[in-house]
C-alpha positions as CSV (number, residue, x, y, z in Angstrom):
1,M,0.0,0.0,0.0
2,T,1.3,3.4,-0.9
3,P,1.4,5.7,2.2
4,T,-1.7,8.0,2.3
5,T,-1.6,11.5,3.7
6,L,-3.1,11.6,7.2
7,T,-5.5,14.4,7.8
8,E,-6.1,15.9,11.3
9,G,-9.9,15.3,11.0
10,H,-9.5,11.7,10.0
11,G,-7.1,11.0,12.9
12,L,-9.5,12.5,15.5
13,E,-12.5,10.7,14.1
14,A,-10.6,7.4,14.3
15,V,-9.5,8.1,17.9
16,H,-13.1,8.9,19.0
17,H,-14.3,5.7,17.5
18,L,-11.5,3.8,19.3
19,V,-12.4,5.3,22.6
20,D,-16.0,4.1,22.3
21,A,-14.8,0.6,21.1
22,L,-12.4,0.2,24.0
23,A,-15.0,1.2,26.5
24,A,-17.4,-1.4,25.1
25,A,-14.8,-4.2,24.9
26,P,-15.8,-7.0,27.1
27,D,-12.4,-8.5,27.7
28,L,-8.7,-8.2,27.0
29,Q,-8.8,-10.0,23.7
30,A,-11.5,-7.6,22.4
31,I,-9.3,-4.7,23.6
32,Y,-6.4,-6.1,21.6
33,R,-8.5,-6.5,18.5
34,E,-10.0,-3.0,18.8
35,A,-6.5,-1.6,19.3
36,I,-5.2,-3.1,16.0
37,A,-8.3,-2.0,14.1
38,G,-7.9,1.5,15.6
39,L,-4.3,1.7,14.7
40,T,-4.7,0.7,11.1
41,A,-7.7,3.0,10.7
42,A,-6.2,6.1,12.4
43,L,-2.7,5.8,10.9
44,R,-3.6,4.2,7.6
45,V,-0.7,1.7,7.9
46,D,-0.5,-1.6,6.0
47,R,-0.2,-3.8,9.0
48,A,0.0,-3.6,12.8
49,S,0.6,-5.7,15.9
50,I,0.5,-5.3,19.7
51,L,3.0,-7.1,21.9
52,L,3.0,-7.2,25.7
53,F,5.6,-8.3,28.3
54,D,4.8,-11.6,29.9
55,A,5.7,-12.6,33.5
56,D,9.3,-13.3,32.4
57,G,9.8,-9.9,30.8
58,V,9.5,-11.3,27.2
59,M,7.5,-9.5,24.5
60,R,4.7,-11.7,23.2
61,F,2.2,-11.1,20.4
62,K,-1.3,-10.4,21.6
63,A,-3.0,-9.3,18.3
64,W,-1.9,-8.6,14.8
65,H,-3.0,-7.8,11.3
66,G,-1.2,-9.1,8.1
67,L,1.6,-11.1,9.7
68,S,2.4,-14.7,9.1
69,D,2.9,-17.4,11.8
70,G,6.5,-17.9,10.7
71,Y,7.3,-14.2,11.0
72,R,5.8,-13.8,14.4
73,A,7.7,-16.9,15.7
74,A,11.0,-15.5,14.4
75,V,10.7,-12.0,15.8
76,E,8.8,-12.6,19.0
77,G,10.9,-11.7,22.1
78,H,13.0,-9.1,20.2
79,S,12.5,-5.5,21.5
80,P,14.4,-2.2,21.6
81,W,13.3,-1.9,25.3
82,T,13.4,-4.1,28.4
83,A,10.5,-4.4,30.8
84,D,12.1,-2.0,33.3
85,A,12.6,0.8,30.7
86,R,11.0,4.1,31.6
87,N,10.0,7.2,29.6
88,V,10.8,5.7,26.2
89,R,9.8,7.3,22.9
90,P,8.6,5.9,19.6
91,I,11.3,4.6,17.2
92,A,10.7,4.9,13.4
93,V,12.6,3.0,10.7
94,A,12.0,4.5,7.2
95,D,13.7,1.7,5.4
96,V,14.5,-1.7,6.9
97,A,17.0,-2.4,4.2
98,E,19.2,0.5,5.4
99,E,18.8,0.2,9.2
100,P,21.9,-1.2,10.8
101,S,20.2,-1.9,14.2
102,L,18.1,-4.6,12.4
103,E,21.0,-6.5,11.1
104,G,20.1,-9.8,12.8
105,L,16.4,-9.7,11.7
106,R,16.7,-7.8,8.4
107,E,16.3,-10.8,6.1
108,T,13.3,-12.1,8.1
109,I,11.6,-8.7,8.1
110,L,12.2,-8.1,4.4
111,G,11.1,-11.6,3.6
112,E,7.7,-10.7,5.2
113,G,7.5,-7.9,2.7
114,I,8.0,-5.2,5.4
115,R,10.1,-2.1,4.5
116,A,9.1,0.4,7.1
117,L,8.7,0.0,10.9
118,A,7.6,2.1,13.9
119,F,7.9,0.9,17.5
120,V,5.4,2.7,19.8
121,P,5.6,2.1,23.6
122,L,2.6,1.1,25.7
123,E,3.1,2.7,29.1
124,R,1.0,3.0,32.2
125,D,3.2,3.8,35.2
126,R,5.4,1.1,33.7
127,L,6.2,-0.2,30.3
128,L,3.5,-2.7,29.3
129,G,4.7,-3.5,25.8
130,K,4.6,-1.9,22.3
131,F,2.6,-1.3,19.1
132,M,4.3,-2.2,15.9
133,L,3.4,-0.3,12.7
134,Y,4.5,-1.8,9.4
135,G,4.7,-0.3,5.9
136,N,5.0,-2.4,2.7
137,L,7.1,0.3,1.1
138,P,9.9,2.6,2.5
139,R,8.2,5.5,4.2
140,R,9.1,8.2,6.8
141,F,6.6,8.3,9.7
142,E,5.7,12.0,10.3
143,E,5.9,13.5,13.7
144,R,2.2,14.0,13.9
145,E,1.7,10.3,13.0
146,L,3.9,9.3,15.9
147,R,2.1,11.7,18.2
148,L,-1.2,10.2,17.2
149,A,0.2,6.8,17.7
150,E,1.3,7.8,21.2
151,T,-2.2,9.1,22.0
152,I,-3.7,5.8,20.9
153,A,-1.1,3.9,22.9
154,A,-2.1,5.8,26.0
155,L,-5.8,5.0,25.5
156,V,-5.0,1.4,24.9
157,S,-2.6,1.2,27.9
158,F,-5.3,2.6,30.1
159,A,-7.9,0.1,28.8
160,I,-5.6,-2.8,29.3
161,E,-4.7,-1.9,32.8
162,R,-8.3,-1.2,33.7
163,R,-9.4,-4.5,32.3
164,R,-6.6,-6.4,34.0
165,D,-7.6,-4.8,37.3
166,E,-11.2,-5.8,36.8
167,E,-10.2,-9.3,36.0
168,R,-8.0,-9.5,39.0
169,L,-10.8,-8.2,41.2
170,A,-13.2,-10.7,39.6
171,Q,-10.8,-13.5,40.3
172,Q,-10.3,-12.4,43.9
173,A,-14.0,-12.0,44.4
174,A,-14.6,-15.5,43.0
175,A,-11.9,-16.9,45.2
176,L,-13.3,-15.1,48.2
177,A,-16.8,-16.4,47.4
178,R,-15.4,-20.0,47.2
179,S,-13.5,-19.5,50.5
180,N,-16.6,-18.1,52.2
181,A,-18.7,-21.0,51.0
182,E,-16.2,-23.5,52.3
183,L,-16.0,-21.6,55.6
184,Q,-19.7,-21.7,55.9
185,R,-19.9,-25.4,55.3
186,F,-17.0,-25.9,57.8
187,A,-18.7,-23.7,60.4
188,Y,-22.0,-25.5,60.1
189,A,-20.3,-28.9,60.3
190,S,-18.1,-27.8,63.2
191,S,-21.1,-26.3,65.0
192,H,-22.9,-29.6,64.7
193,D,-19.8,-31.6,65.8
194,L,-19.3,-29.3,68.8
195,K,-22.9,-29.5,69.9
196,E,-23.1,-33.3,69.7
197,P,-20.7,-34.1,72.5
198,L,-22.2,-31.2,74.5
199,R,-25.7,-32.8,74.2
200,T,-24.2,-36.2,75.2
201,I,-22.6,-34.6,78.3
202,H,-25.8,-32.8,79.2
203,S,-27.9,-36.0,78.8
204,F,-25.7,-38.1,81.0
205,V,-25.3,-35.5,83.6
206,Q,-29.1,-35.2,83.7
207,L,-29.4,-39.0,84.0
208,L,-27.0,-38.9,87.0
209,Q,-29.1,-36.1,88.6
210,Q,-32.3,-38.1,88.0
211,R,-31.0,-41.4,89.3
212,H,-28.6,-40.4,92.0
213,G,-29.5,-36.8,92.8
214,G,-29.3,-36.2,96.6
215,R,-27.5,-39.6,97.2
216,L,-24.0,-38.5,96.1
217,G,-23.7,-35.6,98.5
218,A,-24.4,-31.9,98.2
219,E,-21.0,-31.2,96.8
220,T,-21.4,-33.7,94.0
221,D,-24.9,-32.3,93.2
222,E,-23.3,-28.8,93.1
223,F,-20.6,-30.0,90.7
224,L,-23.1,-31.6,88.4
225,G,-25.0,-28.3,88.4
226,F,-21.8,-26.5,87.3
227,I,-21.4,-29.0,84.5
228,V,-24.9,-28.4,83.2
229,E,-24.5,-24.7,83.4
230,G,-21.2,-24.8,81.6
231,V,-22.7,-26.9,78.8
232,R,-25.6,-24.5,78.5
233,R,-23.2,-21.6,78.2
234,M,-21.1,-23.3,75.6
235,E,-24.2,-24.1,73.5
236,D,-25.3,-20.4,73.8
237,L,-21.8,-19.3,72.7
238,I,-21.8,-21.6,69.7
239,E,-25.2,-20.3,68.7
240,A,-24.0,-16.7,69.1
241,L,-20.9,-17.3,67.0
242,M,-23.0,-18.8,64.3
243,A,-25.3,-15.8,64.4
244,Y,-22.3,-13.5,64.1
245,A,-20.9,-15.4,61.1
246,R,-24.3,-15.7,59.4
247,V,-24.4,-11.9,59.0
248,D,-21.8,-12.2,56.2
249,W,-23.3,-15.3,54.7
250,D,-26.9,-14.0,54.2
251,A,-28.1,-13.0,50.8
252,P,-27.0,-9.6,49.6
253,V,-28.9,-6.6,51.0
254,A,-31.5,-5.7,48.4
255,G,-35.2,-4.9,49.1
256,R,-37.6,-2.5,50.6
257,V,-38.1,-3.2,54.3
258,E,-40.7,-1.5,56.5
259,L,-39.0,-0.9,59.8
260,G,-42.3,-0.7,61.6
261,H,-43.0,-4.3,60.7
262,V,-39.4,-5.3,61.6
263,L,-39.7,-3.8,65.0
264,E,-43.1,-5.5,65.7
265,E,-41.5,-8.9,64.8
266,A,-38.6,-8.2,67.2
267,R,-41.1,-7.2,69.8
268,A,-43.1,-10.4,69.4
269,N,-40.0,-12.5,69.7
270,L,-39.2,-10.8,73.0
271,K,-42.8,-10.6,74.4
272,A,-42.1,-12.8,77.4
273,A,-39.0,-10.8,78.5
274,L,-40.7,-7.5,77.8
275,D,-43.8,-8.5,79.8
276,E,-41.8,-10.0,82.7
277,S,-39.7,-6.8,83.0
278,G,-42.8,-4.5,82.8
279,A,-41.2,-2.7,79.9
280,T,-42.8,0.3,78.2
281,L,-42.0,0.6,74.5
282,E,-42.6,4.0,72.8
283,V,-42.3,3.9,69.0
284,G,-42.3,6.9,66.7
285,E,-43.0,6.8,63.0
286,L,-40.5,4.5,61.4
287,P,-39.6,4.6,57.7
288,A,-39.0,2.1,54.9
289,V,-35.4,1.3,54.2
290,I,-33.3,-0.8,51.9
291,G,-32.1,-3.9,53.7
292,E,-32.5,-7.5,54.7
293,A,-35.5,-8.0,56.9
294,R,-34.2,-10.9,59.0
295,Q,-31.0,-9.2,59.9
296,L,-32.8,-6.0,60.9
297,V,-35.1,-8.0,63.1
298,Q,-32.0,-9.4,64.8
299,L,-30.6,-5.9,65.1
300,F,-33.7,-4.5,66.9
301,Q,-34.1,-7.7,68.9
302,N,-30.5,-7.4,70.3
303,L,-30.9,-3.7,71.2
304,L,-34.3,-4.2,72.9
305,S,-32.9,-7.2,74.7
306,N,-30.0,-5.1,76.0
307,A,-32.4,-2.5,77.3
308,V,-34.4,-5.1,79.1
309,K,-31.3,-6.8,80.6
310,F,-29.5,-3.8,81.8
311,R,-32.4,-2.1,83.6
312,R,-32.7,-0.4,87.0
313,Q,-36.5,-0.6,87.1
314,P,-39.3,-1.5,84.7
315,P,-37.5,-0.1,81.5
316,R,-38.8,2.7,79.3
317,I,-37.6,2.1,75.8
318,A,-38.0,4.6,72.9
319,V,-37.5,4.0,69.2
320,S,-37.4,6.9,66.8
321,A,-36.2,7.9,63.4
322,R,-35.0,11.1,61.7
323,R,-33.8,11.8,58.1
324,A,-30.1,12.4,57.5
325,D,-28.5,13.0,54.1
326,D,-29.3,10.0,51.9
327,G,-30.5,7.8,54.7
328,W,-32.2,7.4,58.1
329,L,-30.8,7.6,61.6
330,I,-32.6,5.2,63.9
331,S,-32.3,5.6,67.7
332,V,-33.1,3.1,70.4
333,S,-33.0,4.7,73.9
334,D,-33.5,3.3,77.4
335,D,-33.4,4.5,81.0
336,G,-31.2,1.7,82.3
337,I,-28.0,1.4,84.2
338,G,-25.9,3.1,81.4
339,I,-22.4,2.4,80.3
340,P,-19.3,3.7,82.1
341,A,-17.3,6.2,79.9
342,E,-14.2,3.9,79.9
343,H,-16.2,1.1,78.2
344,R,-18.2,3.0,75.5
345,A,-15.5,2.8,72.9
346,R,-15.3,-1.0,73.2
347,V,-18.9,-2.1,73.6
348,F,-19.1,-3.3,70.0
349,E,-16.1,-5.5,70.3
350,V,-16.5,-9.3,70.1
351,F,-16.7,-10.9,73.6
352,H,-16.3,-7.5,75.4
353,R,-18.3,-7.7,78.6
354,L,-18.9,-5.0,81.1
355,H,-20.3,-7.2,83.9
356,T,-19.9,-10.8,85.1
357,R,-22.1,-13.6,83.8
358,E,-23.5,-14.1,87.2
359,R,-24.9,-10.6,87.3
360,Y,-25.9,-10.2,83.7
361,P,-25.8,-13.5,81.6
362,G,-24.9,-13.4,77.9
363,T,-22.2,-14.2,75.4
364,G,-20.7,-10.8,74.8
365,L,-21.6,-10.9,71.1
366,G,-24.9,-9.1,70.9
367,L,-23.6,-5.6,70.1
368,A,-20.9,-7.0,67.9
369,I,-23.6,-8.6,65.8
370,C,-25.5,-5.3,65.7
371,K,-22.4,-3.5,64.4
372,K,-21.8,-6.1,61.7
373,I,-25.4,-5.9,60.6
374,V,-25.4,-2.1,60.4
375,E,-22.1,-2.0,58.5
376,R,-23.3,-4.7,56.1
377,H,-26.1,-2.3,55.3
378,G,-23.6,0.5,54.6
379,G,-24.3,2.3,57.8
380,R,-22.6,3.1,61.1
381,I,-23.7,2.6,64.7
382,S,-22.7,4.6,67.8
383,V,-23.6,4.8,71.5
384,E,-24.3,7.7,73.9
385,S,-24.7,6.9,77.5
386,Q,-24.7,8.4,81.0
387,E,-23.9,5.9,83.8
388,G,-27.1,5.4,85.9
389,R,-29.3,7.4,83.5
390,G,-29.6,5.3,80.3
391,T,-28.2,4.6,76.9
392,T,-29.0,5.5,73.3
393,F,-27.8,3.5,70.3
394,T,-28.0,5.3,67.0
395,F,-27.5,3.7,63.6
396,S,-27.9,4.7,60.0
397,L,-29.7,2.8,57.2
398,P,-30.1,3.6,53.5
399,A,-33.3,5.2,52.5
400,V,-35.6,3.7,49.8
């Protein structure tokens, strides 16, 4: 092909088309193909190729137009630059037959019918590879042609790196999903395996109590009671740990949830405890949010349960909502014993307890579960408290 004069308008039009094509390319191979098509269209060259460094720092062909298998095999790996080169510029060869630097490859290149060459670097913080432009006749690449080639190289380098990052993230996400699935199966299996011997211990201790209770001495009866209580605590702890882990395993948050309905379900689940404590529950108007209903029931249930557990008198509990930015702030307040200032920063930590199990039973995971649920919904949870005067937990949820 005889070199054709490149016009400014034609080059810009080809670049605009290439930008759209690269943005729509579904994978790296499509990016390589669009790059070759864009090069030949924008620069009106006879042939073109794209080569990238592999993990060993060797240039490998990724896409090409008008090159034979034998030629590619013969020249692959040859490059004017190494992988650690920086700030390199295009190299143009007007006539292969007269270029001394191509001495070792001249016959191969000429045998392919190539007389003119241009090496254009692909860079993005580092050297990724190169474009090769080929002419069937001797020709001098003009400065504006090389500038246009560098512009195209920058676009293609960005597209390659972006797609590589996306593919790496997709691979990592898939690996994480597999790991989470395996962890979930392991956790459920382990939970069952841990509970089974506990049930056995519980059953046999109960048998001992039924058959020999009162005949083995008061001290033995007391020890058997300790065993039963220890087994019960361990079962509660396993259940709490599973609840904590399930927050991450549940289906993705997606759906409209009426918080009024959620609170009523949590209230129903705690009816016995609320009635026994004489609790008064004041509920303001609650909005609809985007979330996972079962987890939000667990959230309210844990906060209401805390208000009932840590009371000084029949508790008064208030639940309210107010709009904030692009979401809602929900508050759950009580008039209970409050939280000492030195403990407030740690109340959401796993297994952090403010009181002994004898005084206030529990696993130390309730508020940690609340924090995980809120964060999984893209929100934050905080606590304000005055010792002896009550506590307010405030958390944010996305609006519908």
